KEKOL-378425 format. One line per field, with one value per residue (C-alpha): residue number from 1; residue in three letters; z, x, y. Coordinates in pm, whole numbers, m for minus. Layout:
BEGIN
num <- NUM	...
residu <- Ala	...
w <- Z	...
u <- X	...
v <- Y	...
***
This chain:
BEGIN
num <- 1	2	3	4	5	6	7	8	9	10	11	12	13	14	15	16	17	18	19	20	21	22	23	24	25	26	27	28	29	30	31	32	33	34	35	36	37	38	39	40	41	42	43	44	45	46	47	48	49	50	51	52	53	54	55	56	57	58	59	60	61	62	63	64	65	66	67	68	69	70	71	72	73	74	75	76	77	78	79	80	81	82	83	84	85	86	87	88	89	90	91	92	93	94	95	96	97	98	99	100	101	102	103	104	105	106	107	108	109	110	111	112	113	114	115	116	117	118	119	120	121	122	123	124	125	126	127	128	129	130	131	132	133	134	135	136	137	138	139	140	141	142	143	144	145	146	147	148	149	150	151	152	153	154	155	156	157	158	159	160	161	162	163	164	165	166	167	168	169	170	171	172	173	174	175	176	177	178	179	180	181	182	183	184	185	186	187	188	189	190	191	192	193	194	195	196	197	198	199	200	201	202	203	204	205	206	207	208	209	210	211	212	213	214	215	216	217	218	219	220	221	222	223	224	225	226	227	228	229	230	231	232	233	234	235	236	237	238	239	240	241	242	243	244	245	246	247	248	249	250	251	252	253	254	255	256	257	258	259	260	261	262	263	264	265	266	267	268	269	270	271	272	273	274	275	276	277	278	279	280	281	282	283	284	285	286	287	288	289	290	291	292	293	294	295	296	297	298	299	300	301	302	303	304	305	306	307	308	309	310	311	312	313	314	315	316	317	318	319	320	321	322	323	324	325	326	327	328	329	330	331	332	333	334	335	336	337	338	339	340	341	342	343	344	345	346	347	348	349	350	351	352	353	354	355	356	357	358	359	360	361	362	363	364	365	366	367	368	369	370	371	372	373	374	375	376	377	378	379	380	381	382	383	384	385	386	387	388	389	390	391	392	393	394	395	396	397	398	399	400	401	402	403	404	405	406	407	408	409	410	411	412	413	414	415	416	417	418	419	420	421	422	423	424	425	426	427	428	429	430	431	432	433	434	435	436	437	438	439	440	441	442	443	444	445	446	447	448	449	450	451	452	453	454	455	456	457	458	459	460	461	462	463	464	465	466	467	468	469	470	471	472	473	474	475	476	477	478	479	480	481	482	483	484	485	486	487	488	489	490	491	492	493	494	495	496	497	498	499	500	501	502	503	504	505	506	507	508	509	510	511
residu <- Ser	Gly	Thr	Glu	Gly	Leu	Gln	Gly	Ser	Cys	Ser	Trp	Ala	Cys	His	Gly	Val	Pro	Pro	Lys	Val	Phe	Ser	Ile	Glu	Leu	Gly	Gly	Pro	Leu	Ala	Thr	Leu	Ala	Ser	Arg	Asp	Pro	Val	Arg	Arg	Tyr	Arg	Ile	Thr	Gly	Phe	Leu	Gly	Glu	Gly	Gly	Phe	Gly	Glu	Val	Phe	Gln	Ala	Glu	Leu	Leu	Gly	Ala	Arg	Gly	Phe	Arg	Lys	Val	Val	Ala	Ile	Lys	Leu	Leu	Arg	Lys	His	Gly	Leu	Pro	Asp	Asp	Val	Ile	Pro	Arg	Phe	His	Asp	Glu	Ala	Arg	Ile	Leu	Gly	Met	Ala	Arg	Asp	Arg	Ala	Ile	Val	Gln	Val	Asp	Ser	Pro	Val	Gln	Leu	Asp	Gly	Arg	Trp	Ala	Ile	Val	Met	Glu	Tyr	Val	Glu	Gly	Ala	Ser	Ala	Gly	Ala	Val	Ser	Asn	Arg	Gly	Pro	Phe	Pro	Ala	Arg	Val	Val	Ala	Glu	Ile	Gly	Ala	Glu	Val	Gly	Arg	Val	Met	Asp	Lys	Leu	Tyr	Asn	Ala	Pro	Gly	Pro	Asp	Gly	Val	Pro	Leu	His	Leu	Val	His	Arg	Asp	Ile	Lys	Pro	Ala	Asn	Leu	His	Ile	Thr	Arg	Glu	Gly	Asp	Val	Lys	Leu	Leu	Asp	Phe	Gly	Ile	Ala	Arg	Ala	Arg	Phe	Glu	Thr	Arg	Glu	Ala	Arg	Thr	Thr	Thr	Glu	Leu	Pro	Gly	Thr	Pro	Gly	Tyr	Met	Pro	Pro	Glu	Arg	Leu	Gln	Gly	Lys	Asp	Gly	Pro	Phe	Ala	Asp	Val	Phe	Ala	Leu	Gly	Val	Thr	Leu	Arg	Val	Leu	Leu	Thr	Thr	Glu	Arg	Pro	Gly	Asp	Asp	Lys	Pro	Arg	Tyr	Gln	Val	Glu	Ser	Thr	Pro	Gln	Ile	Arg	Arg	Val	Leu	Ala	Met	Cys	Glu	Ala	Met	Thr	Gln	Thr	Glu	Tyr	Glu	Arg	Arg	Pro	Asp	Trp	Pro	Ala	Val	Arg	Arg	Trp	Cys	Asp	Glu	Ile	Ala	Lys	Ala	Val	Gly	Gly	Pro	Gly	Leu	Lys	Glu	Trp	Ala	Pro	Arg	Val	Val	Pro	Gln	Asn	Thr	Ile	Leu	Asp	Arg	Lys	Ala	Pro	Gln	Val	Gly	Ser	Val	Leu	Val	Asp	Gly	Thr	Ser	Ala	Ala	Ala	Pro	Glu	Gly	Ile	Gly	Ser	Pro	Trp	Arg	Met	Ala	Trp	Trp	Gly	Trp	Gly	Leu	Gly	Leu	Val	Gly	Leu	Met	Ile	Gly	Val	Gly	Gly	Leu	Ala	Phe	Gly	Ala	Val	Ala	Leu	Leu	Val	Ala	Leu	Pro	Trp	Leu	Thr	Arg	Gly	Pro	Glu	Leu	Val	Ala	Pro	Pro	Pro	Val	Ser	Ala	Val	Glu	Pro	Ala	Pro	Val	Ala	Ala	Ala	Pro	Leu	Pro	Ala	Pro	Ala	Pro	Glu	Arg	Val	Ala	Pro	Val	Pro	Val	Gln	Pro	Ala	Pro	Val	Arg	Ser	Ile	Pro	Val	Asp	Ala	Pro	Val	Ser	Ala	Pro	Ala	Ser	Ala	Val	Ala	Met	Thr	Phe	Thr	Ser	Asp	Pro	Leu	Gly	Ala	Glu	Val	Trp	Ile	Asp	Gly	Glu	Lys	Val	Gly	Glu	Thr	Met	Leu	Val	Asn	Tyr	Pro	Leu	Ile	Val	Gly	Lys	His	Gln	Val	Glu	Leu	Arg	Gly	Glu	Gly	Ser	Ser	Val	Ser	Lys	Thr	Val	Arg	Val	Gly	Pro	Gly	Gln	Pro	Thr	Arg	Tyr	Lys	Trp	Ser	Gly	Gly	Asp	Ala	Trp	Gly	Pro	Leu	Asn
w <- 12009	12373	12631	12716	12351	12295	12597	12481	12139	12299	12519	12219	12018	12294	12351	12009	11760	11710	11777	11408	11326	11562	11389	11059	11203	11358	11058	10790	10609	10273	10424	10586	10269	10069	10324	10277	9921	9898	9630	9558	9198	9060	8700	8604	8440	8416	8470	8734	8765	8855	9089	9138	9269	9114	8951	9053	8878	8895	8935	9003	9288	9162	9462	9520	9415	9172	9422	9250	9394	9229	9406	9347	9363	9439	9281	9344	9082	9088	9071	9140	9458	9726	10052	10249	10002	10109	10486	10418	10199	10487	10732	10502	10511	10891	10930	10697	10878	11210	11071	11067	10938	10659	10506	10495	10237	10368	10290	10311	10434	10181	9936	9654	9308	9025	9245	9324	9658	9644	9863	9775	9859	9853	9510	9528	9220	9158	9107	9296	9395	9183	8872	8940	8992	8633	8532	8736	9088	9371	9530	9863	10058	9903	9996	10355	10377	10248	10505	10784	10684	10658	10990	11152	11032	11099	11454	11504	11364	11568	11895	11807	12023	11852	11919	12246	12362	12311	12077	11720	11680	11306	11073	10702	10573	10213	10210	9866	9601	9436	9766	9834	9653	9587	9504	9305	9628	9785	10012	10082	10106	10226	10026	10011	10356	10204	10393	10693	11040	11335	11671	11687	11784	11451	11249	11002	10839	11034	11001	10732	10605	10329	10346	10320	10135	9813	9747	9781	10034	10292	10584	10644	10983	10819	10691	11057	11124	11307	11233	11381	11315	11258	10942	10805	10890	10672	10382	10405	10405	10079	9935	10012	9857	9539	9513	9566	9329	9093	9161	9240	9437	9195	8921	8771	8766	8832	8561	8596	8684	9018	9110	9453	9666	10042	10050	9876	10091	10400	10298	10198	10544	10696	10458	10557	10924	10847	10655	10908	10899	11278	11336	11691	11543	11323	11440	11562	11403	11624	11547	11173	11176	11373	11156	10834	10962	11049	10708	10523	10700	10644	10282	10118	9771	9669	9918	9844	9816	9554	9366	9331	9110	8850	8841	8959	8691	8749	8752	8670	8453	8208	7835	7851	7747	8027	7947	8274	8176	8109	8293	8609	8906	9171	9540	9604	9983	10009	9778	9958	9848	9629	9712	9457	9252	9331	9699	9952	10109	9784	9699	10043	9987	9657	9833	10099	9833	9633	9945	10044	9695	9702	10040	9915	9624	9673	9753	9406	9461	9785	9597	9412	9741	9898	9601	9613	9983	9923	9650	9876	10185	10119	10090	10395	10619	10483	10648	10460	10346	10499	10234	10365	10288	10090	10306	10439	10549	10917	10891	11081	10842	10795	10641	10264	10126	9846	9696	9382	9427	9248	8899	8853	9111	9149	9364	9730	9878	9803	9932	10162	10112	9905	9974	9963	9695	9844	9897	9715	9784	9525	9417	9524	9513	9890	10138	10289	10649	10917	10884	10996	11236	11407	11542	11586	11959	12133	12498	12670	13023	13229	13262	12947	12956	13128	13021	12827	12882	12676	12759	12970	12711	12711	12376	12429	12629	12628	12408	12217	11898	11665	11812	11627	11853	11746	11805	12146	12512	12615	12953	12942	13219	13244	13478	13593	13870	14191	14059	13794	13666	13499	13301	13067	12733	12475	12114	11834	11664	11880	12147	12243	12063	12280	12655	12904	13249	13491	13785	14042	13919	13699	13373	13097	12726	12535	12271
u <- 8996	8905	8659	8862	8889	8518	8424	8659	8493	8149	8266	8412	8094	7865	8067	8209	7934	7645	7293	7201	7472	7309	6975	7143	7275	6942	6729	6972	7211	7040	6697	6818	6982	6669	6445	6633	6507	6168	6057	6191	6186	6231	6319	6183	6465	6333	6041	6100	5765	5398	5145	4773	4762	5056	5397	5763	6015	6382	6428	6685	6633	6721	6834	6973	7326	7358	7275	7179	7071	6931	6617	6323	5965	5659	5372	5006	4739	4553	4202	4010	4191	4008	3946	4211	4499	4612	4604	4811	5040	5101	5150	5411	5610	5581	5698	5995	6082	6096	6273	6642	6844	7087	6826	6551	6538	6540	6247	6133	5788	5501	5469	5237	5393	5176	4870	4958	5073	5432	5705	6062	6298	6660	6754	6939	7090	7033	6720	6453	6523	6224	6379	6718	6559	6432	6795	6824	6824	7019	7306	7225	7469	7327	6973	7081	7257	6947	6735	6973	6964	6583	6551	6784	6603	6253	6349	6491	6182	5940	6115	6230	6072	5836	5809	5626	5884	5650	5779	5656	5559	5600	5473	5553	5272	5400	5747	5809	6087	5954	5993	6353	6604	6959	7239	7552	7750	7551	7330	6968	6689	6337	6086	5717	5569	5239	5032	5265	5114	5280	5182	5216	4989	4981	4869	4592	4485	4263	4193	3934	3766	4023	4293	4643	4920	4999	4832	5082	5293	5016	5007	4689	4618	4562	4230	4123	4241	4560	4867	5212	5582	5511	5318	5624	5837	5604	5628	6007	6020	5819	6038	6365	6229	6137	6486	6648	6432	6271	5935	5678	5359	5099	5348	5316	5694	6012	6137	6482	6589	6768	6992	6927	7238	7296	7333	6999	6823	6956	6811	6483	6461	6484	6213	5989	6027	5943	5626	5471	5090	5077	5235	5337	5584	5764	6095	6095	6311	6623	6608	6570	6876	7089	6984	7054	7394	7484	7376	7561	7885	7838	7724	8013	8011	8005	7863	7629	7914	8096	7787	7590	7837	7826	7448	7263	7207	7317	6963	6603	6501	6246	6233	5873	5836	5630	5487	5628	5991	6169	5916	5988	5753	5729	5677	5348	5376	5700	5620	5558	5245	5366	5251	5003	5089	4755	4755	4569	4895	5027	4696	4690	5035	4918	4625	4848	5081	4806	4665	4998	5058	4717	4783	5113	4947	4850	4511	4395	4481	4288	3990	4208	4363	4021	3903	4220	4173	3813	3930	4195	3975	3842	4197	4319	4057	4106	4350	4567	4404	4557	4653	4630	4939	4896	4818	5113	5138	5097	5389	5699	5991	6219	6567	6574	6596	6488	6509	6379	6080	6053	5929	5551	5401	5050	4796	4892	4542	4301	3942	3830	3799	4114	4282	4663	4815	4974	5347	5446	5752	6025	6092	6443	6654	6642	6369	6387	6497	6643	7013	7236	7435	7140	6796	6508	6421	6123	6114	5798	5680	5370	5340	5519	5799	6072	6428	6597	6973	7162	7524	7553	7410	7064	6897	6541	6221	5946	5783	6111	6018	6244	6570	6854	7089	7393	7365	7508	7463	7355	7293	6951	6833	6492	6455	6119	6005	6160	6259	6464	6549	6865	6876	7111	6940	7050	6997	6998	6805	6538	6561	6273	6261	6003	6027	5802	5872	5582	5780	6009	6136	5832	6021	5968	5946	5622	5682
v <- 10449	10389	10518	10825	10928	10871	11079	11350	11351	11378	11664	11847	11794	11918	12237	12308	12227	12470	12332	12350	12097	11850	11905	11816	11491	11389	11475	11368	11604	11568	11625	11948	12071	11995	12165	12492	12514	12690	12443	12095	11979	11628	11542	11197	10999	10644	10406	10134	9958	9984	9831	9841	10199	10380	10379	10394	10617	10696	11072	11340	11585	11934	12135	12483	12578	12290	12013	11686	11350	11037	10914	10683	10811	10601	10798	10718	10758	11089	10944	10623	10515	10311	10494	10301	10351	10699	10618	10305	10514	10755	10467	10313	10637	10654	10295	10343	10665	10478	10168	10259	9966	9882	9649	9916	10196	10552	10779	11139	11241	11211	11500	11597	11608	11733	11680	11316	11176	11052	10904	11000	10716	10617	10484	10154	9994	9627	9417	9228	8869	8772	8928	8770	8426	8441	8383	8064	7921	8085	7887	7722	7940	8260	8156	8091	8429	8609	8426	8526	8893	8906	8720	8972	9284	9146	9049	9400	9575	9366	9455	9809	10084	10327	10702	10631	10376	10079	9801	9847	9480	9529	9257	9300	9073	9061	8903	8752	8752	9069	9259	9154	9375	9251	9494	9415	9454	9171	9383	9284	9541	9462	9667	9761	9813	9922	9663	9626	9639	9810	9953	10334	10622	10809	10510	10604	10276	10040	9669	9583	9270	9233	8969	9122	8945	8759	8420	8139	8329	8379	8132	7932	8090	8431	8296	8278	8634	8536	8744	8790	8732	8362	8463	8644	8339	8131	8379	8388	8006	7998	8277	8097	7779	7968	8121	7781	7575	7835	7665	7930	7859	7730	7633	7287	7245	7441	7677	7519	7168	7172	6881	6735	6770	6747	7126	7183	6924	7096	7434	7267	7111	7456	7585	7295	7390	7755	7659	7422	7435	7478	7816	7721	7472	7727	7877	8235	8506	8451	8078	8146	8368	8120	7827	8020	8132	7774	7643	7922	7828	7456	7421	7607	7760	8127	8372	8660	8914	8702	8584	8912	9109	8831	8786	9099	9367	9725	9866	9777	10073	9939	10009	10126	10490	10640	10987	11126	11053	11381	11595	11797	11754	12023	11951	12129	12083	12283	12576	12905	13092	13385	13734	13861	14166	14321	14232	14453	14566	14706	14873	15037	15184	15327	15496	15652	15782	15944	16107	16260	16391	16557	16725	16866	17041	17404	17545	17470	17099	17050	16917	16665	16552	16501	16295	16085	16014	15908	15669	15520	15502	15146	15018	15209	15050	14702	14461	14216	13894	13584	13333	12977	12772	12450	12143	11954	11595	11513	11279	11385	11454	11155	11160	11194	10849	10640	10298	10139	9924	9595	9530	9498	9266	9123	9299	9259	9258	8974	8959	8679	8388	8343	8013	8026	7810	7498	7490	7172	6967	6939	6579	6492	6179	6139	6238	6584	6567	6789	6877	6595	6811	6983	6893	7139	7148	7309	7423	7546	7614	7679	7973	8096	8353	8151	8227	7946	7901	7643	7557	7872	8113	8271	8189	8311	8265	8007	7915	7859	7674	7471	7594	7412	7214	7013	6638	6545	6645	6995	7156	7324	7558	7726	8022	8151	8384	8253	7909	7734	7389	7257	6933	6751	6695	6440	6551	6298	6019	5862	6135	6369	6704	6884	6955	7128	7272	7323	7466	7309	6973	6911	6870	6619	6546	6611	6340
***
């Protein structure tokens, strides 16, 4: 309502709202309400899926004064877990606690339920993109919109500051259809950060000799130990291709016959660019988002908001009768240690009482009083025993949240040397090529890090890879430390697609 109104609201809030209200806003209202209960209890209401190290359930948080909330609980097995599973489990909770975005599920800090480590998450109705694709291929526009949303959130998480102010540099490392959740309202949620990598001080898990990811969605450079956002771009390119064609990596043929149309070929061209063998030639996250947005506007057809209510199921509760369904799990990390009936404090009070009664008795009761004091003496000289509270997680509390995880998925971690399954091209009536209205352009410089301005707008820094430009003339300017260069670039058939600036007027095409 205007700057003046906003400032007035801030002034009112700072002077009129008690400090505890601000703590509720920062920590999450539901988290604060739940934390007031001495013990949190969860009634298991449904089975959602399982993985290699645990299960996922729908549950109901039973709070004080009749408070109820539907959540999802990721519950690890009690025994037989590899040494690195629990540290990664804690890191996943930390990452999700720091990643605040509409496309990321909200979580609470790890707890122990029935002696098993658990993460309580935001419950989101809907289904995984992998489950929905079993019903048929996604429309081209829907695939492009999903790609734009994932590109947006991954770019945000990679550059988002961590608790120490340093960018997180988050890499998911397991993007695939099973880890993309679609709601009936057309929202996209990115799930399962169990093997994600990020830069923050409280990280517990450390790099091992195992190869993270799912075969078929892992880029080839991961076999050489190279990892970064370009690896997630590759995985998303494979994922979008699967949603569009229903052909999974390693399948002999698609599950559904998909007619080759200009719209489908245009999305496939984008997927081909995202899955280039040389990771330097893949687009970065801003370019992926821009390209997907452009394709979504151009191809037409139903959008995600119109398509999802007709196709996405209401929930993914499975028919399997898990033994935990119907049981109530108690949060062992929030329960206060009860005072024992026979505690030293109470026994000491009994001793004092007996002694006083003995002293109040007449001369004939002096002997009884002395005996009573002797009996109570060990308790009178003994201090109270300190009862250690149950161990709590080192993870900082995050807002109560929860979201269903996908249906059962294959093990995410494969030992070296697993070769990723090849990403095969779909036979189409016409060859796959770049979109007719745009050409993927690359701009680099020596040294790297120069600002790239196109038609008066800053679009990134070098190296800028596979940036889509409309066919025609464009004014391209590169700005480095103390110098810059501005050139008119022609985009179209037969024109160069890669340019390099070496300072001053040293500018030229690379191909």
